[in-house]
C-alpha positions, 0 to 999 in steps of 0.5 A: 872102269898081290905082293910085288916082287922084291926084284927090280921091275922089268924093262918095258917091251920095245916098240918100233915108234920112237916118239920124238921122231914121230913128233918131229915128222908131224910138226914138219907136215909129214905123216906117221906110219901107224903100228899095224902089227901085233907087237907081243904075244904068240901072234907077234908080227901079225896084223892087228885085229880090227873086228870082233869077228877076227878074234878067237873066242878066248880073246873076245871073252877077255876083251869084254871082261876087261872093258866091263871092269874099265867102264865100271871104274870110270863110272864109279869114280864119277860117283865118288868125286861128285860131292866134291864138285861143290865142296873142294876147298878152292875155286881151282880145285872145284874146276879140276874136279869138274874136269876129272868127272868129265874125263871119267865120263868120256873114258867110260863112254870109250870103253862102252863104245868097244863093248857095243861092238859085241852086239846084244851081249855088249849092250846088255853089259852097258845097261847093267853098268849104268844101273850100278850105284855106290857100293855095287862096283867090282873093285874095293877102291871104288866102293869107298867114299871120299870122306875128307879132302885128303881122300880125294888127293890120295885117291887121285894120286894112288888109285888113278895112277894104277889106272894109268898102268892099266891103260899103258898095259893096253897100249898098242895091243892086238885089238886095233880099236882098243889100241887107238883109244888109249893115247888120249885117255893116258894124256887126260889121266895125267891131270888126275895124277898131278892133281892128287899129288899136289893136294897131298903136297899142299896139305903137308906143306901148307896145312890149315892154310890150304886144307887139312893137315900132314897127319890127315894126308898120312892117314889117307895114304894108309887108307888108299895105298893098299887098295891101289896095290890090290887093283893090280889083281892076284899075283901069278894070275893065269888070266894076266899071263894069257892076256899077254899071250893073246897080245892084249896086255903087256905085263903080268899083274906082279910086273905092273905092280912092281913098276908102280911101286918103283915109281910111287915110292920116291914121289911120296918120300919127297913130300914127307909122307910114308908108305906102309909095307906092301902087305899092309891091309891087303885083301888080294895077295 
């Protein structure tokens, strides 16, 4: 389911829902007014679209395309994690691996529910997704095996973090059913990020007393960080700009990538690992 600019990452668009106030209202028994209008793009201020019949053809095609990729990454991730359900180094690690697999299955189902709204076309794509095996997925990062426990940690730390940025880009988008599916998915993905980061941290700090070594962790960083940057797609993509205009995504590929790099760089340095150059081993410029 592209090189980042050197300039500072742009600020996210503002919304009309201050989270602390909403949380306080709910705790006190009140209600929270949902965001019903489109917040950005050429139709900003218009009510969100709730059915596929309301969508212009270009938006329909884009939503289908994005949901196919989203579902494909979720199902592919299950295949990658599956061997480690029985081979993770500790009982707690195996439990978290099981939770991650369950989360990925639910997220894939969520994307497929949206595809089902597109009738026979959507169902045909779901059927195709369920037949795909390792090595047959769209994005390179999801065709690579987890050969070591360091791979598991680096994947969940780097690649799953890209997934969070992709979900944030959809948050409060112009298509209501998609917008409403995002908050739970984001909260579940946070487990994955924390888990991966802690695996790498423990490998650096504890070495053989936990699993692997700092050197293995560093090699995994060099393997997975370039694939994570590639996942944002081509810089200056006309499709990503059109997704913004249509109110589906909030950021261009390069804007999202810049935000990601700004977040991950100090986190990796904090545990004593090093990121390669942004153009190292890249396949998508």
